[in-house]
All heavy atoms as TSV, in Angstrom:
chain	resi	resn	atom	element	x	y	z
A	1	MET	N	N	93.288	-4.113	-180.274
A	1	MET	CA	C	93.833	-4.444	-181.577
A	1	MET	C	C	93.636	-5.928	-181.821
A	1	MET	O	O	93.909	-6.744	-180.964
A	1	MET	CB	C	95.311	-4.065	-181.621
A	1	MET	CG	C	95.942	-4.335	-182.958
A	1	MET	SD	S	97.533	-3.511	-183.195
A	1	MET	CE	C	98.616	-4.718	-182.511
A	2	SER	N	N	93.180	-6.265	-182.990
A	2	SER	CA	C	93.006	-7.670	-183.354
A	2	SER	C	C	94.375	-8.285	-183.601
A	2	SER	O	O	95.245	-7.674	-184.224
A	2	SER	CB	C	92.157	-7.792	-184.612
A	2	SER	OG	O	90.896	-7.234	-184.403
A	3	VAL	N	N	94.545	-9.504	-183.142
A	3	VAL	CA	C	95.816	-10.194	-183.298
A	3	VAL	C	C	96.036	-10.503	-184.773
A	3	VAL	O	O	95.152	-11.003	-185.456
A	3	VAL	CB	C	95.829	-11.493	-182.465
A	3	VAL	CG1	C	97.117	-12.252	-182.697
A	3	VAL	CG2	C	95.645	-11.177	-180.998
A	4	GLY	N	N	97.195	-10.138	-185.279
A	4	GLY	CA	C	97.569	-10.494	-186.633
A	4	GLY	C	C	97.145	-9.500	-187.702
A	4	GLY	O	O	97.623	-9.578	-188.816
A	5	THR	N	N	96.249	-8.591	-187.402
A	5	THR	CA	C	95.801	-7.666	-188.436
A	5	THR	C	C	96.630	-6.403	-188.466
A	5	THR	O	O	96.707	-5.744	-189.496
A	5	THR	CB	C	94.322	-7.266	-188.237
A	5	THR	OG1	O	94.198	-6.545	-187.015
A	5	THR	CG2	C	93.420	-8.467	-188.244
A	6	GLY	N	N	97.204	-6.000	-187.327
A	6	GLY	CA	C	97.979	-4.785	-187.265
A	6	GLY	C	C	97.123	-3.533	-187.316
A	6	GLY	O	O	97.621	-2.442	-187.434
A	7	ARG	N	N	95.823	-3.694	-187.234
A	7	ARG	CA	C	94.908	-2.559	-187.313
A	7	ARG	C	C	94.344	-2.245	-185.934
A	7	ARG	O	O	93.848	-3.121	-185.246
A	7	ARG	CB	C	93.772	-2.897	-188.267
A	7	ARG	CG	C	92.821	-1.766	-188.471
A	7	ARG	CD	C	91.762	-2.137	-189.433
A	7	ARG	NE	N	90.642	-1.247	-189.157
A	7	ARG	CZ	C	89.615	-1.096	-189.915
A	7	ARG	NH1	N	89.524	-1.788	-191.019
A	7	ARG	NH2	N	88.650	-0.282	-189.605
A	8	ILE	N	N	94.409	-0.994	-185.552
A	8	ILE	CA	C	93.891	-0.568	-184.260
A	8	ILE	C	C	92.440	-0.134	-184.430
A	8	ILE	O	O	92.128	0.666	-185.312
A	8	ILE	CB	C	94.728	0.593	-183.688
A	8	ILE	CG1	C	96.173	0.125	-183.453
A	8	ILE	CG2	C	94.101	1.137	-182.410
A	8	ILE	CD1	C	97.119	1.230	-183.061
A	9	GLN	N	N	91.562	-0.667	-183.619
A	9	GLN	CA	C	90.155	-0.294	-183.641
A	9	GLN	C	C	89.957	0.942	-182.769
A	9	GLN	O	O	90.442	0.982	-181.645
A	9	GLN	CB	C	89.283	-1.446	-183.110
A	9	GLN	CG	C	89.334	-2.696	-183.954
A	9	GLN	CD	C	88.770	-2.482	-185.342
A	9	GLN	OE1	O	87.791	-1.789	-185.536
A	9	GLN	NE2	N	89.414	-3.079	-186.316
A	10	PRO	N	N	89.250	1.943	-183.279
A	10	PRO	CA	C	89.037	3.146	-182.465
A	10	PRO	C	C	88.180	2.856	-181.244
A	10	PRO	O	O	87.238	2.063	-181.311
A	10	PRO	CB	C	88.324	4.104	-183.411
A	10	PRO	CG	C	87.752	3.255	-184.487
A	10	PRO	CD	C	88.609	2.026	-184.569
A	11	ARG	N	N	88.518	3.501	-180.134
A	11	ARG	CA	C	87.744	3.345	-178.893
A	11	ARG	C	C	86.589	4.323	-178.854
A	11	ARG	O	O	85.651	4.142	-178.105
A	11	ARG	CB	C	88.648	3.559	-177.684
A	11	ARG	CG	C	89.766	2.541	-177.570
A	11	ARG	CD	C	89.287	1.214	-177.134
A	11	ARG	NE	N	88.677	1.366	-175.825
A	11	ARG	CZ	C	87.930	0.465	-175.243
A	11	ARG	NH1	N	87.712	-0.668	-175.844
A	11	ARG	NH2	N	87.384	0.690	-174.076
A	12	TRP	N	N	86.686	5.405	-179.637
A	12	TRP	CA	C	85.612	6.380	-179.711
A	12	TRP	C	C	85.658	7.058	-181.066
A	12	TRP	O	O	86.601	6.892	-181.823
A	12	TRP	CB	C	85.665	7.377	-178.585
A	12	TRP	CG	C	86.963	8.130	-178.394
A	12	TRP	CD1	C	87.895	8.447	-179.344
A	12	TRP	CD2	C	87.451	8.659	-177.184
A	12	TRP	NE1	N	88.929	9.145	-178.793
A	12	TRP	CE2	C	88.682	9.305	-177.463
A	12	TRP	CE3	C	86.972	8.697	-175.889
A	12	TRP	CZ2	C	89.427	9.947	-176.487
A	12	TRP	CZ3	C	87.724	9.339	-174.928
A	12	TRP	CH2	C	88.928	9.944	-175.219
A	13	HIS	N	N	84.618	7.808	-181.355
A	13	HIS	CA	C	84.501	8.462	-182.645
A	13	HIS	C	C	84.315	9.957	-182.470
A	13	HIS	O	O	83.782	10.412	-181.456
A	13	HIS	CB	C	83.299	7.911	-183.420
A	13	HIS	CG	C	83.356	6.440	-183.652
A	13	HIS	ND1	N	84.253	5.868	-184.525
A	13	HIS	CD2	C	82.646	5.429	-183.115
A	13	HIS	CE1	C	84.077	4.554	-184.518
A	13	HIS	NE2	N	83.112	4.267	-183.669
A	14	THR	N	N	84.708	10.715	-183.481
A	14	THR	CA	C	84.433	12.141	-183.509
A	14	THR	C	C	82.999	12.337	-183.998
A	14	THR	O	O	82.394	11.424	-184.580
A	14	THR	CB	C	85.388	12.873	-184.461
A	14	THR	OG1	O	85.163	12.409	-185.792
A	14	THR	CG2	C	86.847	12.660	-184.062
A	15	VAL	N	N	82.463	13.525	-183.798
A	15	VAL	CA	C	81.105	13.816	-184.264
A	15	VAL	C	C	81.010	13.683	-185.795
A	15	VAL	O	O	80.059	13.080	-186.295
A	15	VAL	CB	C	80.624	15.195	-183.753
A	15	VAL	CG1	C	79.281	15.561	-184.357
A	15	VAL	CG2	C	80.540	15.183	-182.227
A	16	PRO	N	N	81.988	14.191	-186.564
A	16	PRO	CA	C	81.911	13.979	-188.016
A	16	PRO	C	C	81.922	12.496	-188.414
A	16	PRO	O	O	81.237	12.098	-189.364
A	16	PRO	CB	C	83.143	14.706	-188.557
A	16	PRO	CG	C	83.422	15.767	-187.546
A	16	PRO	CD	C	83.063	15.134	-186.218
A	17	GLU	N	N	82.675	11.673	-187.684
A	17	GLU	CA	C	82.682	10.234	-187.974
A	17	GLU	C	C	81.314	9.624	-187.700
A	17	GLU	O	O	80.835	8.780	-188.471
A	17	GLU	CB	C	83.750	9.520	-187.136
A	17	GLU	CG	C	85.160	9.832	-187.573
A	17	GLU	CD	C	86.222	9.311	-186.615
A	17	GLU	OE1	O	85.915	9.036	-185.429
A	17	GLU	OE2	O	87.372	9.202	-187.062
A	18	VAL	N	N	80.679	10.042	-186.609
A	18	VAL	CA	C	79.345	9.534	-186.279
A	18	VAL	C	C	78.346	9.947	-187.356
A	18	VAL	O	O	77.511	9.139	-187.784
A	18	VAL	CB	C	78.898	10.015	-184.879
A	18	VAL	CG1	C	77.449	9.642	-184.605
A	18	VAL	CG2	C	79.808	9.437	-183.809
A	19	ALA	N	N	78.447	11.191	-187.812
A	19	ALA	CA	C	77.561	11.662	-188.883
A	19	ALA	C	C	77.701	10.776	-190.112
A	19	ALA	O	O	76.700	10.350	-190.706
A	19	ALA	CB	C	77.878	13.118	-189.229
A	20	GLN	N	N	78.921	10.470	-190.472
A	20	GLN	CA	C	79.162	9.622	-191.638
A	20	GLN	C	C	78.628	8.211	-191.408
A	20	GLN	O	O	78.011	7.615	-192.305
A	20	GLN	CB	C	80.658	9.587	-191.953
A	20	GLN	CG	C	80.978	8.833	-193.220
A	20	GLN	CD	C	82.446	8.898	-193.570
A	20	GLN	OE1	O	83.303	9.039	-192.703
A	20	GLN	NE2	N	82.747	8.792	-194.840
A	21	MET	N	N	78.833	7.668	-190.220
A	21	MET	CA	C	78.356	6.319	-189.899
A	21	MET	C	C	76.837	6.223	-190.032
A	21	MET	O	O	76.314	5.219	-190.508
A	21	MET	CB	C	78.758	5.934	-188.465
A	21	MET	CG	C	80.228	5.691	-188.282
A	21	MET	SD	S	80.730	5.638	-186.532
A	21	MET	CE	C	79.631	4.468	-185.837
A	22	LEU	N	N	76.135	7.284	-189.574
A	22	LEU	CA	C	74.678	7.269	-189.570
A	22	LEU	C	C	74.077	7.742	-190.897
A	22	LEU	O	O	72.879	7.605	-191.111
A	22	LEU	CB	C	74.150	8.142	-188.433
A	22	LEU	CG	C	74.467	7.651	-187.024
A	22	LEU	CD1	C	74.043	8.699	-185.998
A	22	LEU	CD2	C	73.783	6.321	-186.756
A	23	GLY	N	N	74.908	8.332	-191.746
A	23	GLY	CA	C	74.408	8.879	-192.995
A	23	GLY	C	C	73.656	10.187	-192.785
A	23	GLY	O	O	72.782	10.543	-193.572
A	24	TYR	N	N	73.992	10.890	-191.700
A	24	TYR	CA	C	73.371	12.165	-191.362
A	24	TYR	C	C	74.319	13.297	-191.727
A	24	TYR	O	O	75.531	13.105	-191.818
A	24	TYR	CB	C	73.097	12.262	-189.851
A	24	TYR	CG	C	72.026	11.367	-189.302
A	24	TYR	CD1	C	71.867	11.246	-187.927
A	24	TYR	CD2	C	71.168	10.648	-190.110
A	24	TYR	CE1	C	70.881	10.441	-187.384
A	24	TYR	CE2	C	70.178	9.840	-189.573
A	24	TYR	CZ	C	70.039	9.730	-188.216
A	24	TYR	OH	O	69.062	8.950	-187.674
A	25	GLY	N	N	73.767	14.493	-191.841
A	25	GLY	CA	C	74.596	15.671	-192.005
A	25	GLY	C	C	75.253	16.031	-190.684
A	25	GLY	O	O	74.800	15.612	-189.605
A	26	LEU	N	N	76.299	16.815	-190.761
A	26	LEU	CA	C	77.039	17.202	-189.562
A	26	LEU	C	C	76.169	18.048	-188.631
A	26	LEU	O	O	76.203	17.857	-187.415
A	26	LEU	CB	C	78.313	17.945	-189.942
A	26	LEU	CG	C	79.264	18.299	-188.807
A	26	LEU	CD1	C	79.663	17.059	-188.000
A	26	LEU	CD2	C	80.497	18.995	-189.354
A	27	SER	N	N	75.358	18.948	-189.188
A	27	SER	CA	C	74.509	19.805	-188.348
A	27	SER	C	C	73.512	18.979	-187.548
A	27	SER	O	O	73.323	19.206	-186.349
A	27	SER	CB	C	73.754	20.827	-189.204
A	27	SER	OG	O	74.651	21.705	-189.816
A	28	LYS	N	N	72.871	18.013	-188.195
A	28	LYS	CA	C	71.900	17.164	-187.501
A	28	LYS	C	C	72.592	16.366	-186.404
A	28	LYS	O	O	72.071	16.242	-185.286
A	28	LYS	CB	C	71.207	16.215	-188.474
A	28	LYS	CG	C	70.224	15.280	-187.791
A	28	LYS	CD	C	69.482	14.398	-188.754
A	28	LYS	CE	C	68.511	13.500	-188.004
A	28	LYS	NZ	N	67.624	12.777	-188.912
A	29	THR	N	N	73.771	15.838	-186.704
A	29	THR	CA	C	74.497	15.035	-185.721
A	29	THR	C	C	74.935	15.889	-184.542
A	29	THR	O	O	74.815	15.466	-183.383
A	29	THR	CB	C	75.706	14.351	-186.376
A	29	THR	OG1	O	75.255	13.639	-187.528
A	29	THR	CG2	C	76.378	13.385	-185.418
A	30	LYS	N	N	75.407	17.102	-184.798
A	30	LYS	CA	C	75.786	18.006	-183.702
A	30	LYS	C	C	74.579	18.312	-182.822
A	30	LYS	O	O	74.701	18.376	-181.600
A	30	LYS	CB	C	76.371	19.301	-184.259
A	30	LYS	CG	C	77.774	19.152	-184.783
A	30	LYS	CD	C	78.289	20.488	-185.297
A	30	LYS	CE	C	79.715	20.381	-185.770
A	30	LYS	NZ	N	80.230	21.677	-186.257
A	31	LEU	N	N	73.405	18.488	-183.435
A	31	LEU	CA	C	72.186	18.745	-182.672
A	31	LEU	C	C	71.833	17.545	-181.793
A	31	LEU	O	O	71.479	17.700	-180.622
A	31	LEU	CB	C	71.028	19.066	-183.618
A	31	LEU	CG	C	69.689	19.362	-182.959
A	31	LEU	CD1	C	69.772	20.636	-182.117
A	31	LEU	CD2	C	68.615	19.517	-184.021
A	32	LEU	N	N	71.948	16.335	-182.341
A	32	LEU	CA	C	71.657	15.125	-181.566
A	32	LEU	C	C	72.619	14.977	-180.391
A	32	LEU	O	O	72.226	14.569	-179.296
A	32	LEU	CB	C	71.713	13.885	-182.464
A	32	LEU	CG	C	70.606	13.774	-183.497
A	32	LEU	CD1	C	70.926	12.688	-184.520
A	32	LEU	CD2	C	69.274	13.502	-182.823
A	33	VAL	N	N	73.888	15.333	-180.610
A	33	VAL	CA	C	74.890	15.250	-179.545
A	33	VAL	C	C	74.627	16.329	-178.491
A	33	VAL	O	O	74.613	16.047	-177.291
A	33	VAL	CB	C	76.320	15.352	-180.128
A	33	VAL	CG1	C	77.352	15.565	-179.036
A	33	VAL	CG2	C	76.643	14.092	-180.926
A	34	SER	N	N	74.380	17.560	-178.940
A	34	SER	CA	C	74.189	18.654	-177.966
A	34	SER	C	C	72.911	18.481	-177.155
A	34	SER	O	O	72.851	18.895	-176.000
A	34	SER	CB	C	74.195	20.014	-178.665
A	34	SER	OG	O	73.073	20.158	-179.504
A	35	SER	N	N	71.906	17.820	-177.733
A	35	SER	CA	C	70.652	17.585	-177.010
A	35	SER	C	C	70.731	16.356	-176.105
A	35	SER	O	O	69.830	16.115	-175.312
A	35	SER	CB	C	69.502	17.413	-177.998
A	35	SER	OG	O	69.646	16.187	-178.714
A	36	GLY	N	N	71.809	15.574	-176.237
A	36	GLY	CA	C	71.967	14.380	-175.409
A	36	GLY	C	C	71.315	13.139	-175.985
A	36	GLY	O	O	71.357	12.078	-175.367
A	37	LYS	N	N	70.714	13.252	-177.166
A	37	LYS	CA	C	70.112	12.055	-177.782
A	37	LYS	C	C	71.178	11.045	-178.170
A	37	LYS	O	O	70.932	9.845	-178.175
A	37	LYS	CB	C	69.254	12.440	-178.976
A	37	LYS	CG	C	67.990	13.165	-178.563
A	37	LYS	CD	C	67.065	13.400	-179.714
A	37	LYS	CE	C	65.804	14.087	-179.207
A	37	LYS	NZ	N	64.797	14.208	-180.247
A	38	ILE	N	N	72.341	11.556	-178.518
A	38	ILE	CA	C	73.529	10.709	-178.670
A	38	ILE	C	C	74.491	11.154	-177.574
A	38	ILE	O	O	74.906	12.307	-177.530
A	38	ILE	CB	C	74.187	10.877	-180.057
A	38	ILE	CG1	C	73.238	10.421	-181.169
A	38	ILE	CG2	C	75.497	10.079	-180.113
A	38	ILE	CD1	C	73.792	10.620	-182.572
A	39	LYS	N	N	74.811	10.227	-176.668
A	39	LYS	CA	C	75.708	10.559	-175.562
A	39	LYS	C	C	77.115	10.852	-176.085
A	39	LYS	O	O	77.548	10.285	-177.089
A	39	LYS	CB	C	75.781	9.400	-174.563
A	39	LYS	CG	C	74.502	9.189	-173.786
A	39	LYS	CD	C	74.706	8.242	-172.626
A	39	LYS	CE	C	74.533	6.811	-173.070
A	39	LYS	NZ	N	74.597	5.852	-171.967
A	40	SER	N	N	77.817	11.743	-175.366
A	40	SER	CA	C	79.186	12.074	-175.737
A	40	SER	C	C	79.931	12.551	-174.498
A	40	SER	O	O	79.328	12.825	-173.461
A	40	SER	CB	C	79.206	13.168	-176.799
A	40	SER	OG	O	78.752	14.398	-176.257
A	41	ILE	N	N	81.250	12.628	-174.648
A	41	ILE	CA	C	82.084	13.202	-173.603
A	41	ILE	C	C	82.931	14.302	-174.236
A	41	ILE	O	O	83.200	14.278	-175.439
A	41	ILE	CB	C	82.996	12.163	-172.915
A	41	ILE	CG1	C	83.907	11.475	-173.928
A	41	ILE	CG2	C	82.191	11.156	-172.131
A	41	ILE	CD1	C	84.995	10.636	-173.300
A	42	LYS	N	N	83.333	15.248	-173.425
A	42	LYS	CA	C	84.188	16.338	-173.884
A	42	LYS	C	C	85.635	15.927	-173.646
A	42	LYS	O	O	85.998	15.516	-172.546
A	42	LYS	CB	C	83.855	17.605	-173.104
A	42	LYS	CG	C	84.559	18.805	-173.605
A	42	LYS	CD	C	83.587	19.692	-174.329
A	42	LYS	CE	C	84.271	21.024	-174.573
A	42	LYS	NZ	N	83.903	21.623	-175.795
A	43	ASP	N	N	86.440	16.000	-174.687
A	43	ASP	CA	C	87.861	15.661	-174.611
A	43	ASP	C	C	88.626	16.862	-175.145
A	43	ASP	O	O	88.743	17.031	-176.356
A	43	ASP	CB	C	88.158	14.415	-175.437
A	43	ASP	CG	C	89.631	14.062	-175.454
A	43	ASP	OD1	O	90.280	14.191	-174.403
A	43	ASP	OD2	O	90.127	13.642	-176.516
A	44	GLY	N	N	89.080	17.707	-174.241
A	44	GLY	CA	C	89.704	18.950	-174.679
A	44	GLY	C	C	88.649	19.821	-175.341
A	44	GLY	O	O	87.609	20.084	-174.772
A	45	GLY	N	N	88.896	20.225	-176.562
A	45	GLY	CA	C	87.932	21.044	-177.290
A	45	GLY	C	C	87.012	20.250	-178.181
A	45	GLY	O	O	86.286	20.817	-178.993
A	46	ASN	N	N	87.050	18.935	-178.070
A	46	ASN	CA	C	86.281	18.077	-178.969
A	46	ASN	C	C	85.293	17.202	-178.221
A	46	ASN	O	O	85.479	16.898	-177.043
A	46	ASN	CB	C	87.228	17.167	-179.763
A	46	ASN	CG	C	88.206	17.952	-180.585
A	46	ASN	OD1	O	87.830	18.753	-181.415
A	46	ASN	ND2	N	89.494	17.734	-180.348
A	47	ARG	N	N	84.270	16.768	-178.911
A	47	ARG	CA	C	83.315	15.789	-178.396
A	47	ARG	C	C	83.697	14.426	-178.942
A	47	ARG	O	O	84.089	14.292	-180.106
A	47	ARG	CB	C	81.894	16.123	-178.858
A	47	ARG	CG	C	81.308	17.299	-178.153
A	47	ARG	CD	C	80.523	16.821	-176.953
A	47	ARG	NE	N	80.349	17.903	-176.013
A	47	ARG	CZ	C	80.157	17.722	-174.728
A	47	ARG	NH1	N	80.119	16.512	-174.236
A	47	ARG	NH2	N	80.002	18.731	-173.921
A	48	ARG	N	N	83.569	13.432	-178.118
A	48	ARG	CA	C	83.860	12.041	-178.509
A	48	ARG	C	C	82.650	11.181	-178.189
A	48	ARG	O	O	81.985	11.378	-177.166
A	48	ARG	CB	C	85.082	11.505	-177.759
A	48	ARG	CG	C	86.325	12.341	-177.923
A	48	ARG	CD	C	86.845	12.297	-179.316
A	48	ARG	NE	N	88.106	13.043	-179.398
A	48	ARG	CZ	C	88.643	13.438	-180.512
A	48	ARG	NH1	N	88.051	13.179	-181.653
A	48	ARG	NH2	N	89.773	14.108	-180.524
A	49	VAL	N	N	82.413	10.207	-179.045
A	49	VAL	CA	C	81.250	9.327	-178.903
A	49	VAL	C	C	81.735	7.882	-178.911
A	49	VAL	O	O	82.423	7.455	-179.845
A	49	VAL	CB	C	80.242	9.560	-180.050
A	49	VAL	CG1	C	79.038	8.647	-179.903
A	49	VAL	CG2	C	79.808	11.023	-180.109
A	50	MET	N	N	81.376	7.147	-177.876
A	50	MET	CA	C	81.729	5.729	-177.797
A	50	MET	C	C	80.876	4.946	-178.798
A	50	MET	O	O	79.706	5.297	-179.003
A	50	MET	CB	C	81.485	5.195	-176.387
A	50	MET	CG	C	82.248	5.923	-175.290
A	50	MET	SD	S	84.024	5.638	-175.368
A	50	MET	CE	C	84.104	3.933	-174.892
A	51	PRO	N	N	81.427	3.900	-179.403
A	51	PRO	CA	C	80.642	3.122	-180.369
A	51	PRO	C	C	79.323	2.605	-179.801
A	51	PRO	O	O	78.294	2.614	-180.489
A	51	PRO	CB	C	81.577	1.963	-180.740
A	51	PRO	CG	C	82.948	2.494	-180.484
A	51	PRO	CD	C	82.803	3.428	-179.303
A	52	GLU	N	N	79.319	2.204	-178.530
A	52	GLU	CA	C	78.080	1.672	-177.947
A	52	GLU	C	C	77.014	2.759	-177.791
A	52	GLU	O	O	75.822	2.459	-177.786
A	52	GLU	CB	C	78.336	0.948	-176.617
A	52	GLU	CG	C	79.026	1.765	-175.567
A	52	GLU	CD	C	80.547	1.597	-175.541
A	52	GLU	OE1	O	81.159	1.242	-176.559
A	52	GLU	OE2	O	81.117	1.855	-174.469
A	53	TRP	N	N	77.425	4.022	-177.699
A	53	TRP	CA	C	76.445	5.106	-177.604
A	53	TRP	C	C	75.750	5.329	-178.936
A	53	TRP	O	O	74.577	5.694	-178.968
A	53	TRP	CB	C	77.099	6.376	-177.103
A	53	TRP	CG	C	77.631	6.265	-175.698
A	53	TRP	CD1	C	77.260	5.331	-174.753
A	53	TRP	CD2	C	78.604	7.081	-175.082
A	53	TRP	NE1	N	77.956	5.534	-173.596
A	53	TRP	CE2	C	78.795	6.607	-173.765
A	53	TRP	CE3	C	79.343	8.162	-175.503
A	53	TRP	CZ2	C	79.687	7.198	-172.877
A	53	TRP	CZ3	C	80.239	8.746	-174.617
A	53	TRP	CH2	C	80.400	8.264	-173.320
A	54	VAL	N	N	76.469	5.086	-180.029
A	54	VAL	CA	C	75.832	5.140	-181.354
A	54	VAL	C	C	74.811	4.005	-181.444
A	54	VAL	O	O	73.684	4.202	-181.904
A	54	VAL	CB	C	76.876	5.040	-182.488
A	54	VAL	CG1	C	76.194	5.023	-183.847
A	54	VAL	CG2	C	77.887	6.186	-182.401
A	55	ASP	N	N	75.200	2.821	-180.975
A	55	ASP	CA	C	74.282	1.673	-180.975
A	55	ASP	C	C	73.041	1.950	-180.128
A	55	ASP	O	O	71.924	1.580	-180.508
A	55	ASP	CB	C	74.992	0.416	-180.457
A	55	ASP	CG	C	76.115	-0.052	-181.376
A	55	ASP	OD1	O	76.114	0.323	-182.567
A	55	ASP	OD2	O	76.995	-0.785	-180.890
A	56	GLU	N	N	73.229	2.596	-178.965
A	56	GLU	CA	C	72.091	2.934	-178.099
A	56	GLU	C	C	71.130	3.896	-178.804
A	56	GLU	O	O	69.912	3.753	-178.690
A	56	GLU	CB	C	72.577	3.565	-176.795
A	56	GLU	CG	C	73.234	2.596	-175.846
A	56	GLU	CD	C	73.858	3.283	-174.636
A	56	GLU	OE1	O	73.615	4.498	-174.430
A	56	GLU	OE2	O	74.593	2.602	-173.910
A	57	TYR	N	N	71.672	4.865	-179.523
A	57	TYR	CA	C	70.833	5.813	-180.252
A	57	TYR	C	C	70.011	5.078	-181.314
A	57	TYR	O	O	68.802	5.287	-181.433
A	57	TYR	CB	C	71.690	6.903	-180.900
A	57	TYR	CG	C	70.910	7.752	-181.864
A	57	TYR	CD1	C	69.949	8.655	-181.416
A	57	TYR	CD2	C	71.097	7.640	-183.239
A	57	TYR	CE1	C	69.208	9.418	-182.295
A	57	TYR	CE2	C	70.359	8.405	-184.125
A	57	TYR	CZ	C	69.419	9.289	-183.653
A	57	TYR	OH	O	68.677	10.038	-184.534
A	58	ILE	N	N	70.654	4.190	-182.063
A	58	ILE	CA	C	69.952	3.422	-183.093
A	58	ILE	C	C	68.877	2.556	-182.463
A	58	ILE	O	O	67.746	2.478	-182.953
A	58	ILE	CB	C	70.950	2.563	-183.908
A	58	ILE	CG1	C	71.875	3.492	-184.712
A	58	ILE	CG2	C	70.221	1.592	-184.823
A	58	ILE	CD1	C	73.069	2.789	-185.319
A	59	ALA	N	N	69.192	1.908	-181.332
A	59	ALA	CA	C	68.207	1.075	-180.632
A	59	ALA	C	C	67.014	1.899	-180.179
A	59	ALA	O	O	65.861	1.435	-180.229
A	59	ALA	CB	C	68.869	0.367	-179.448
A	60	SER	N	N	67.260	3.155	-179.744
A	60	SER	CA	C	66.146	3.999	-179.307
A	60	SER	C	C	65.231	4.349	-180.490
A	60	SER	O	O	64.015	4.441	-180.324
A	60	SER	CB	C	66.654	5.266	-178.629
A	60	SER	OG	O	67.192	6.185	-179.559
A	61	LEU	N	N	65.798	4.538	-181.660
A	61	LEU	CA	C	64.977	4.793	-182.850
A	61	LEU	C	C	64.128	3.583	-183.205
A	61	LEU	O	O	62.949	3.725	-183.545
A	61	LEU	CB	C	65.872	5.163	-184.050
A	61	LEU	CG	C	66.630	6.470	-183.971
A	61	LEU	CD1	C	67.501	6.647	-185.217
A	61	LEU	CD2	C	65.673	7.647	-183.815
A	62	ILE	N	N	64.718	2.419	-183.095
A	62	ILE	CA	C	63.989	1.178	-183.400
A	62	ILE	C	C	62.864	0.971	-182.394
A	62	ILE	O	O	61.761	0.586	-182.764
A	62	ILE	CB	C	64.964	-0.028	-183.425
A	62	ILE	CG1	C	65.925	0.121	-184.616
A	62	ILE	CG2	C	64.211	-1.344	-183.473
A	62	ILE	CD1	C	67.087	-0.836	-184.584
A	63	ALA	N	N	63.141	1.266	-181.120
A	63	ALA	CA	C	62.127	1.095	-180.070
A	63	ALA	C	C	60.922	2.013	-180.292
A	63	ALA	O	O	59.800	1.651	-179.939
A	63	ALA	CB	C	62.738	1.346	-178.700
A	64	GLU	N	N	61.159	3.178	-180.885
A	64	GLU	CA	C	60.064	4.125	-181.153
A	64	GLU	C	C	59.056	3.577	-182.170
A	64	GLU	O	O	57.885	3.913	-182.099
A	64	GLU	CB	C	60.622	5.450	-181.660
A	64	GLU	CG	C	61.305	6.276	-180.608
A	64	GLU	CD	C	61.888	7.560	-181.181
A	64	GLU	OE1	O	61.581	7.914	-182.341
A	64	GLU	OE2	O	62.654	8.219	-180.457
A	65	VAL	N	N	59.514	2.758	-183.088
A	65	VAL	CA	C	58.624	2.250	-184.126
A	65	VAL	C	C	58.118	0.847	-183.836
A	65	VAL	O	O	57.238	0.355	-184.535
A	65	VAL	CB	C	59.287	2.286	-185.532
A	65	VAL	CG1	C	59.603	3.705	-185.915
A	65	VAL	CG2	C	60.516	1.402	-185.599
A	66	ALA	N	N	58.701	0.212	-182.831
A	66	ALA	CA	C	58.319	-1.170	-182.505
A	66	ALA	C	C	57.028	-1.222	-181.701
A	66	ALA	O	O	56.549	-0.323	-181.137
A	66	ALA	CB	C	59.424	-1.859	-181.729
């Protein structure tokens, strides 16, 4: 949590949140997660994605065109 803001920063994201962040549809994002292209962990019945794993996925896309 940032001092003075009172706002808690999420430690991980849900798959729908990742889809929204990337501007992808939910089906495409679920496919990327299930294939391991975007790393995730299972938390109960849900998948969770760390913010740095989203960054790693974006970096891998950039590396493909570089």
